[in-house]
C-alpha positions as CSV (number, residue, x, y, z in Angstrom):
1,M,0.0,0.0,0.0
2,K,1.3,3.4,-1.0
3,G,0.6,6.7,0.7
4,V,1.5,10.4,0.3
5,I,2.7,12.5,3.1
6,D,0.1,15.2,3.1
7,K,1.2,17.3,6.1
8,I,3.7,17.1,8.9
9,I,2.6,18.6,12.2
10,G,5.1,18.5,15.0
11,E,6.0,14.8,15.4
12,I,3.1,13.5,13.4
13,A,2.7,12.9,9.6
14,L,-0.7,12.9,8.0
15,V,-0.6,10.3,5.3
16,E,-3.2,9.8,2.6
17,F,-3.7,6.2,1.5
18,D,-5.8,5.1,-1.5
19,C,-7.0,8.7,-2.3
20,C,-9.6,8.5,0.5
21,S,-8.2,7.6,3.9
22,M,-6.0,9.8,6.1
23,I,-3.8,8.1,8.8
24,S,-1.7,9.8,11.4
25,L,1.7,8.3,11.8
26,P,4.4,9.2,14.3
27,L,7.5,10.6,12.5
28,S,9.5,8.0,14.3
29,Y,7.9,5.3,12.1
30,L,9.1,7.0,8.9
31,P,12.6,7.7,7.4
32,A,14.3,10.7,9.0
33,I,14.4,12.6,5.7
34,V,10.7,12.3,4.9
35,K,8.9,15.5,3.8
36,E,5.5,16.6,2.6
37,G,4.7,15.3,-0.9
38,D,6.8,12.1,-0.5
39,V,5.3,8.8,-1.5
40,I,5.9,6.1,1.0
41,T,5.3,2.4,1.0
42,K,5.6,-0.3,3.6
43,V,8.2,-3.0,2.9
44,D,9.0,-5.7,5.4
45,G,7.3,-3.8,8.2
46,Q,9.1,-0.6,7.6
47,Y,8.1,2.5,5.7
48,I,10.4,3.6,2.9
49,I,10.3,6.6,0.5
50,D,9.4,5.6,-3.1
51,R,11.6,8.1,-4.9
52,Q,10.4,7.1,-8.4
53,E,6.7,7.5,-7.4
54,T,7.5,10.8,-5.6
55,K,9.2,12.2,-8.7
56,W,6.3,11.0,-11.0
57,L,3.7,12.6,-8.7
58,N,5.6,15.9,-8.4
59,D,6.0,16.0,-12.2
60,A,2.3,15.4,-12.7
61,V,1.3,18.1,-10.3
62,Q,3.7,20.6,-11.9
63,K,2.2,19.8,-15.4
64,C,-1.2,20.4,-14.0
65,Y,-0.3,23.8,-12.5
66,Q,1.5,24.8,-15.7
67,T,-1.6,23.9,-17.8
68,K,-3.9,25.8,-15.5
69,A,-1.5,28.8,-15.4
70,L,-1.4,28.9,-19.2
71,R,-5.3,28.9,-19.2
72,G,-5.3,31.7,-16.6
73,R,-6.9,29.7,-13.9
74,I,-4.2,30.3,-11.3
C-alpha cells in the first residue's frame, strides 16, 4: 500500500492512502528525511520513501499547474 505525506505537524505525519483515507503516523515510524509530498510504501514492516513514485507525482502536479496557469486559472 502506498501513501502520500500530506502534512507534517510536530512529530506526526498525516498520510493519505488510497485517495480517501488519512492516517496519522508518528514521524519515528518514517525515514528521518521524509517530507511533505513524498510517496511512502511499507516493505518488510518498515516505511520507505518511493523516490520514483514521488518524482512522478511531483512532475504530474507541476504539469497540472502549468496547464492551468497557461489557461489563466491560477
